[in-house]
C-alpha positions as CSV (number, residue, x, y, z in Angstrom):
1,M,26.9,7.5,-27.7
2,E,29.7,5.2,-27.5
3,D,30.9,4.2,-23.8
4,K,33.7,5.8,-24.0
5,K,32.6,9.3,-25.3
6,I,30.0,8.9,-22.3
7,D,33.3,8.5,-19.9
8,D,34.9,11.6,-21.4
9,L,31.7,13.3,-20.8
10,L,31.2,12.2,-17.5
11,A,35.1,13.0,-16.5
12,K,34.8,16.1,-18.0
13,Y,31.3,16.5,-16.2
14,E,32.6,15.4,-12.8
15,S,36.1,17.6,-12.8
16,G,33.6,20.7,-13.9
17,K,35.0,21.3,-17.2
18,A,32.4,20.2,-19.9
19,S,31.2,23.0,-22.0
20,E,27.8,24.5,-22.0
21,Q,27.1,21.8,-25.4
22,E,29.0,18.8,-23.4
23,L,26.3,19.1,-20.3
24,R,24.0,19.4,-23.1
25,L,24.6,15.8,-24.3
26,L,24.7,14.7,-21.8
27,E,21.4,15.3,-20.3
28,K,20.2,13.7,-23.4
29,E,21.4,10.3,-22.3
30,A,19.6,11.3,-19.3
31,D,17.0,11.4,-20.8
32,N,17.3,8.6,-23.2
33,L,18.2,6.3,-19.5
34,Y,15.3,7.4,-18.2
35,N,12.8,6.3,-20.9
36,K,14.0,3.0,-21.8
37,S,14.5,2.3,-17.7
38,E,10.5,3.9,-16.2
39,A,8.8,1.2,-16.9
40,T,10.7,-1.5,-15.1
41,V,12.1,1.1,-12.3
42,F,10.2,3.6,-11.0
43,L,6.4,2.4,-10.0
44,S,5.2,6.1,-10.0
45,D,6.0,9.3,-10.8
46,L,6.4,10.3,-7.0
47,E,9.4,7.1,-6.2
48,K,10.4,8.6,-9.4
49,H,10.8,12.1,-7.6
50,Q,12.3,10.8,-4.5
51,I,15.4,9.0,-6.0
52,K,15.9,11.9,-7.8
53,N,15.8,14.1,-4.4
54,E,18.1,11.5,-2.7
55,L,20.6,11.9,-5.7
56,E,20.7,15.2,-5.0
57,K,21.5,15.1,-1.8
58,R,24.7,12.3,-2.9
59,I,25.6,14.5,-4.9
60,S,27.0,18.2,-4.7
61,I,27.2,20.5,-7.7
62,S,27.7,24.0,-8.1
63,K,24.2,25.3,-10.6
64,S,26.2,28.3,-11.5
65,N,28.8,25.6,-13.4
66,T,26.0,24.1,-15.7
67,G,22.9,26.7,-15.9
68,F,20.3,24.2,-15.4
69,G,18.0,23.9,-13.3
70,W,18.2,20.8,-10.1
71,G,15.1,18.9,-12.6
72,R,17.7,18.7,-15.5
73,I,20.7,18.7,-12.6
74,A,19.3,15.3,-11.3
75,A,19.0,13.3,-14.7
76,S,22.7,14.1,-15.4
77,I,23.3,12.7,-11.7
78,A,21.5,9.6,-13.1
79,V,23.6,9.3,-15.3
80,I,27.0,9.7,-13.4
81,I,25.4,7.0,-10.4
82,G,23.5,4.7,-13.8
83,L,26.3,4.7,-16.3
84,A,30.0,4.8,-14.3
85,V,28.5,1.5,-12.6
86,G,26.8,-0.6,-15.4
87,F,22.9,1.0,-14.8
88,Y,21.3,-1.9,-15.9
89,S,23.0,-4.8,-14.0
90,S,23.1,-3.2,-11.4
91,Q,19.2,-1.2,-11.2
92,D,18.1,-4.1,-8.5
93,Q,20.8,-2.6,-6.2
94,L,19.9,0.6,-6.8
95,F,16.2,0.8,-6.8
96,G,15.1,-2.2,-5.5
97,P,13.4,-5.4,-7.8
98,E,10.2,-4.9,-9.8
99,M,8.0,-4.6,-8.1
100,V,3.6,-5.9,-8.7
101,V,0.5,-4.2,-7.5
102,A,-2.5,-6.0,-7.2
103,E,-5.7,-4.1,-6.6
104,T,-9.2,-4.3,-6.4
105,S,-12.5,-2.1,-6.5
106,F,-15.4,-1.4,-5.1
107,G,-17.0,-4.9,-4.5
108,E,-14.2,-7.0,-5.9
109,Q,-12.6,-10.4,-4.0
110,K,-9.2,-11.2,-6.4
111,T,-6.9,-14.1,-4.8
112,V,-3.3,-13.9,-5.7
113,T,-0.6,-15.7,-6.2
114,L,2.6,-14.4,-4.6
115,P,6.5,-15.9,-6.2
116,D,6.2,-18.5,-3.4
117,G,2.9,-20.3,-4.0
118,S,2.0,-17.9,-0.9
119,T,-2.0,-16.7,-1.6
120,V,-4.0,-13.4,-0.3
121,L,-7.5,-12.6,-1.2
122,L,-8.1,-9.4,-1.3
123,N,-11.2,-7.6,0.3
124,S,-12.4,-5.0,-1.8
125,K,-11.0,-1.4,-2.3
126,S,-8.0,-3.1,-1.6
127,T,-3.9,-2.7,-3.0
128,L,-1.3,-5.6,-2.3
129,T,2.2,-4.7,-3.5
130,Y,5.0,-7.5,-3.4
131,P,7.7,-7.9,-5.5
132,I,8.0,-10.1,-8.7
133,E,10.8,-12.3,-7.0
134,F,11.1,-12.7,-3.1
135,S,15.2,-12.0,-1.7
136,E,17.3,-15.0,-0.9
137,N,16.4,-13.8,2.4
138,A,13.5,-12.6,3.3
139,R,9.5,-12.4,1.9
140,Q,8.2,-9.3,2.3
141,V,4.6,-7.4,0.8
142,S,2.6,-4.4,1.9
143,I,-0.9,-4.3,2.4
144,E,-3.8,-0.6,2.5
145,G,-7.0,-2.8,3.0
146,E,-8.6,-5.9,4.0
147,G,-6.7,-9.6,3.1
148,L,-6.3,-13.0,4.1
149,F,-3.3,-14.4,4.1
150,S,-2.1,-17.7,3.5
151,V,1.5,-18.4,4.1
152,T,3.8,-21.1,2.0
153,K,6.0,-22.0,4.8
154,N,9.8,-21.5,5.1
155,A,11.8,-21.6,8.4
156,N,14.2,-19.9,6.6
157,K,12.8,-17.1,4.6
158,P,10.3,-15.3,7.3
159,F,7.3,-13.9,5.6
160,T,6.4,-10.0,6.5
161,A,3.4,-8.5,5.3
162,M,3.4,-4.5,5.9
163,A,-0.2,-2.3,7.2
164,N,1.2,0.9,6.9
165,S,3.8,0.6,10.2
166,V,2.5,-2.5,11.4
167,K,4.7,-5.2,10.4
168,T,3.1,-9.2,10.3
169,T,6.0,-11.4,10.1
170,V,5.5,-15.2,9.9
171,L,7.4,-18.6,8.9
172,G,4.2,-20.2,7.6
173,T,0.2,-19.4,8.4
174,Q,-3.4,-17.9,7.8
175,F,-4.0,-14.9,8.8
176,N,-5.9,-11.5,7.9
177,V,-5.0,-8.1,7.7
178,N,-7.9,-5.0,7.7
179,A,-6.0,-1.8,7.3
180,Y,-8.0,0.3,5.0
181,S,-6.8,4.4,5.2
182,E,-9.9,5.5,6.6
183,D,-10.2,3.2,9.4
184,S,-8.6,4.3,12.6
185,V,-7.3,1.3,13.6
186,I,-5.1,-2.1,11.9
187,A,-6.4,-5.1,12.6
188,V,-4.5,-8.7,12.8
189,S,-6.6,-11.7,13.3
190,L,-4.2,-14.8,13.4
191,L,-6.4,-18.4,11.7
192,E,-3.7,-20.4,12.0
193,G,-0.3,-21.1,13.3
194,S,2.0,-18.2,14.7
195,V,2.8,-14.4,14.6
196,M,4.7,-11.2,15.3
197,I,2.9,-8.2,15.2
198,N,5.4,-5.0,15.4
199,Q,5.0,-1.3,15.6
200,A,8.3,0.7,16.4
201,E,8.8,-0.8,20.0
202,N,5.6,-2.2,20.6
203,E,5.3,-6.0,20.3
204,L,3.5,-9.3,20.7
205,L,3.7,-12.9,19.9
206,L,-0.6,-14.3,18.7
207,V,-2.0,-17.7,18.6
208,P,-4.5,-18.9,17.1
209,N,-8.4,-17.3,17.6
210,E,-6.3,-14.1,19.3
211,Q,-6.3,-10.8,17.3
212,A,-4.0,-7.6,17.7
213,T,-5.9,-4.3,16.8
214,F,-3.3,-1.0,16.8
215,S,-5.2,2.3,17.4
216,L,-3.3,4.5,14.6
217,K,-4.8,7.4,16.9
218,E,-3.2,6.4,20.3
219,K,-0.2,4.5,19.0
220,T,-0.8,1.6,21.0
221,F,-1.6,-2.4,21.0
222,E,-4.8,-4.4,22.0
223,K,-4.9,-8.0,22.4
224,S,-8.0,-9.5,22.5
225,E,-10.1,-13.1,21.0
226,F,-12.1,-12.9,18.1
227,D,-15.3,-14.5,15.7
228,S,-13.7,-16.0,13.1
229,N,-16.8,-16.0,11.6
230,E,-17.1,-12.5,12.0
231,I,-13.3,-11.4,11.1
232,M,-13.9,-14.2,7.3
233,A,-17.5,-13.4,7.2
234,W,-16.6,-10.6,4.0
235,Q,-15.4,-13.6,2.1
236,A,-19.1,-15.3,1.6
237,N,-19.7,-11.7,0.7
238,K,-21.5,-11.0,4.2
239,I,-21.5,-7.9,5.9
240,V,-21.5,-8.6,10.4
241,L,-22.4,-5.6,12.3
242,K,-21.6,-6.0,16.2
243,N,-22.2,-2.8,17.7
244,T,-20.6,-1.3,15.0
245,N,-20.6,3.0,14.8
246,F,-22.1,4.6,11.2
247,N,-19.3,6.3,10.7
248,S,-18.0,2.6,10.3
249,I,-20.4,1.4,8.1
250,K,-20.0,4.4,6.2
251,N,-16.6,3.5,5.5
252,L,-17.8,-0.3,4.6
253,I,-20.1,0.8,2.0
254,Q,-17.9,3.1,0.3
255,R,-15.8,0.0,-0.6
256,E,-18.2,-2.5,-1.2
257,Y,-21.1,-0.8,-3.3
258,G,-18.8,2.5,-4.1
259,V,-21.5,5.2,-2.7
260,N,-20.7,8.0,-0.4
261,I,-23.1,8.2,2.7
262,E,-23.8,11.7,4.8
263,F,-24.8,12.7,7.7
264,E,-27.1,15.5,7.9
265,Q,-27.0,15.6,11.9
266,P,-23.1,14.4,12.8
267,E,-23.6,12.4,16.0
268,I,-25.7,9.8,13.9
269,G,-21.8,8.9,13.0
270,E,-21.6,7.2,16.5
271,F,-24.7,5.9,16.4
272,K,-23.9,2.0,16.5
273,I,-25.8,-1.1,15.4
274,S,-25.3,-4.9,15.2
275,G,-26.7,-7.3,12.5
276,T,-25.2,-9.7,10.1
277,F,-26.8,-9.5,6.8
278,D,-26.1,-11.8,3.2
279,D,-25.1,-10.4,0.5
280,P,-27.3,-7.4,0.9
281,E,-28.5,-4.9,-1.9
282,L,-27.6,-1.8,-0.7
283,K,-31.4,0.1,-0.6
284,T,-32.2,-3.3,1.9
285,L,-29.3,-2.8,3.8
286,I,-29.5,1.1,4.2
287,A,-33.2,0.6,4.6
288,T,-32.8,-1.8,7.5
289,I,-30.3,-0.2,9.8
290,C,-32.2,3.0,9.7
291,A,-35.4,1.6,10.4
292,V,-33.7,0.3,13.4
293,K,-32.4,4.3,14.7
294,S,-35.8,5.9,13.7
295,L,-33.4,7.3,10.5
296,E,-34.4,8.8,6.9
297,F,-32.6,8.3,3.6
298,K,-32.9,9.7,0.7
299,N,-30.0,9.5,-2.5
300,T,-29.1,13.2,-3.0
301,D,-27.1,11.9,-6.7
302,N,-27.1,8.9,-8.4
303,H,-23.4,7.7,-5.6
304,S,-24.5,9.7,-2.9
305,I,-27.3,8.8,0.5
306,L,-28.1,11.1,2.8
307,I,-29.4,10.3,6.4
308,S,-30.7,11.9,9.1
309,K,-33.6,12.1,11.7
310,Q,-37.5,11.8,11.0
């Protein structure tokens, strides 16, 4: 559709004088706009839905004047916003930069190189989201799962890693973030340099060999020293258990092996065990931890194991 015709339709739309046929033409142009831009603008259907809702809040349109449902109105609003200001030249301001999502599957590790040359080694079942290009003033990424960050130094452009509501800010350093959604805590362990940890009004400064542990339930931080060999064991495909309860081991096995662990008696989940396993096979790991606590296990199907008391 020619720009002048679009402008005329937009003017009629905003004044409430557009006919039903003209509204349908406008809606068709909106559909074309979404189809062209969806791959680079919307990260997901959820994000597209959220953007539409925000547009609806910002512009009040009488439903009785259109005869369309709100979903179709949102598309027309996008035309008004997008075409009126030049959608393709301003989409970064409206929707933010294009994002990249890096993921790992069960038992997989992957090294991701960021736009500034920083690297992130992702542990199994982890997701890292970052812009295809960092802004002029900041470098921000988000992570769910676990990753070892090696950040290129840039005093003029701080690096921020978001894990749930916990923000880790650095200029250049190496640190590990453990933030799996199924766990009850988020842990940031500093290997080199210094980092500032923020969550709402809570704030901590870490120096090397210090770890900040944030309780998602209590909304509080604890700072302590840590054993780097224990924290970094996953890079060497080792499993280190240090007074670890079976509920946590259950989550670990799910991530590493893609197998679901069930407890016949709920109290088994609170049993604790310590030990180091060097790249163990699943059967060896299960047999060992069960033997220590005099427990039995059996396969219930190809992807589930039931642990019970003898």
